[in-house]
N, C-alpha and C positions, 0 to 999 in steps of 0.2 A: 413496554418494548416487547418484541417478539423475536425468536430465534430465526435468522435468515440463512446462516451458514454454519456448518458443523463438521468437525472431524471426529470420527468414532474409531477408537482402537487403531490409530494410524501408526504403522511402523515403517521405517526406511533403513535398509541395509545396503552396503556397498561391498564389492569385492576388491580388496586391496592386496596386491601381491599374492593372490591365491588364498587370502584369509578373509573371512566375513567380518565386516565392521558394522555393528549395530548403532545407528545414530538416534533414531526415534524408536521407542520401545513400548508403544501402546498409548499414544496421546489422544485424549478426549478434550475437545474444546468446542464451545458454542459461542458464536458471535451474534450479539443482539443488534437489531436495527437501531441506528442512531447513537450507538455508543462509541466511545474512544477507548479502545482496549490496548493496553501495553503488555507485550510479551517480553519478559525479562529472563535473564539467566547468564551464567558465566560463559566465557568463550568456550566453544566446543559442546555446549549443552544441547544444540540442535535447533536453535532459534531460526537461523536462516534456512535450514533444510525444511523446517515446518512452513515457513513463509512461502518457499518455492512450491511446496505441495498445495497449500491453500490457494496460491495464485495460479495454479494450473501450469506452472513452468516445469513441474516434475510430477511423477506419479509415485504413490506410496507402494512399498513392497506388499503391504496388506492393509486392510482397513477401508473405511469409507470417507468420502468427502462429499457432503450433501449441501446443495443449494435448493432452498425451499423443499427439502425432503427428497430431492432427486440426486442419486449418487453419480458423481462425475469422475470418480477415481478410475473407472474402467470404460468410461464413455469414449467413443471414437474421437480422433483428433479434430475432425471438422466441428463436432459439437463443443469440445473444449475450447477451440479457437474462437468460436462464436461467443461463448460465455465470457472469455477473456477480453474480447473486444467490446462487449456490450454491458457487462455487469461489474467488472472490476478494473482497477487501474493501479499504477505503481508509482512510488516515490523512492528513489535510491539515494545512497550516501553521496554519490559522485555526479548527480544531476543528469548526465547524459543528454545535454542539450545539443542541438545541431549547430555547429559553430558558424556556419555560413548564413543562418537564419536569424532574424531579429527576435526579440522577446515575443512580440505579437505573433510572428510566423511560427515560432516554436509552440506556442499555446494552441494555435489553430491546427497544427499538424495532425493530431489524432483524429479530428473530424474530417480532414481531407482524406486520410487513409480509409477511414470507416465509410465515407460516402463513396469512395472509389471501389470498395469491395462489396458494398451492399450488405455487410454483416450486421449492421445495427440500424435502428430506426430513430434513435433518440438524438443523433447528431443534428445540429441545425442544418437545414437545407439551404443551399445557395451561399455564395461567398459573402454577401452582405450580412446574412444572419450569423455565419460562422465568425466573421470579424467582430460583429457586435458582441457576441458572447465572449470572445477572447478578450476584448477590451474591458468588458464588465468584470471578468475574472481577474485581470491584471489590476484593475482598480480595487477589487476586493482584497487583494494581497498587498496593496500599497505601492503598486508600481505603475500607476497611470502616467507618470512622467518619463517612463523608461521604455515605452513601447517600441521605439525604433533602434534601441541599443542591442548590439550583438553580445553573446555571452562573454567575450573577452573584454567588454566594456562595463561589465557588471561585477559587483563584489560577490563573494561566496554566498552570503545570505540572500542577496538579490537573485542569484542563480537558482537557489533552492526554492525561493518564492515563485519563480517562473515555472520550475518543475512541478510545484504543487498546483499552480493554476492549470498547467497542461494536464495533470492527472484528472482534474475536475471537468475538463472540456466536454466529454461525452456523457456527463451526468451519471457516473458509475454508482452503483449501490454501495460498493465497498472500495476503499483505497487502502492498499497494503504498502507499508512504509518500512524500509530496511535501513536502520540506523540513520534516520534523516538528519540528525544533528551531529553525526560522528565526525564530520569534516569541518565543523564550525567552531569558532572561538566561543567562550562562555556567554559573552554579551549577545552575540549574534544568535546563538542557539536559544537564548531566552526569548528573543523575538519570535523565533519559529515555534517554540512551545506555545506562546500566547496566540499565534495564528491558528494553530491546530485547535486550541480550545474555542476560539472565536468561530471558526468554520463549523465545528461540531455543534456548538450551541446555537448559532444563528441559522445555519443551513440544514441542521440535522444530519450532516454527512457522517457516515460510519467509517471509522478509521481503525485499522489493526496495525500497531506500531511495534516492530521488533527493536529493542533498544537496551543498552546497558546504562543509559543516562538516567540517573535517579530523578533529575529535574523534569525530564520528559515524562517519566512514569507518574510523577506528582501531578502532571497536567491531565492525566487520564482519568476516566470515570471508573475504570476497573483495571486490575493487574492480574496477570497469570504468570507464574514462574515455571521455567523448565529447569530440571535438574537431572542430569544423567539420562536425558532422553525421555523424561516423563514429566507430566504436569504435577506440581505440588502446590499446596496451599500457600498463598501469599503470607508474609510474616504477620500482617495485621489480621489475617483470617485464621492463623494457626491455632489449633486447640490449646487451651490452657490447662 
């Protein structure tokens, strides 16, 4: 595997009631192509802040965010938007499916947006090709019988599977996931853990998963821990 994405000495501070609050304090992190990386840590350790910076939803106060060695931390918005549309995707805790759309239409939506903006070239061209890929992805996540169901007709686990399929629609290089099992019961979460492992193994999809769920972390190929805004050695990697 090779490093495709990297954070170097990333800090993030906020002004709260006139006082400086340091959330990230010099994070170094390399993401390898084809890995399933779990980012763990206690509440308030900076996991979600780091994910937002890696996902180009926020900018670091200092430091670099490198894709294929090119720093995006200070890149113009138009460049960051293009990368966000073409290279990365997101899975969140609360699904964010469009309620008036079917599962199939929700999965197709990123390609419809991308084809309309011209930001990316990897989205399938033409409605027939887009629909075929969306059907393929829904079958891949075990929902081929639920194509025409709307979100309120699906269980929580099914909604999250739709969200995962949607994230894969434009063939992103990296999928960033923020507590993807945090809103699921243990049995349903276990199925999502298995799905991530399967997609990572069979498709070679790179995932970066922010989680406090130890079972999700157990499904990962590697773990990174954040503690007080810094990366620390995972317990299994700690010096003896």
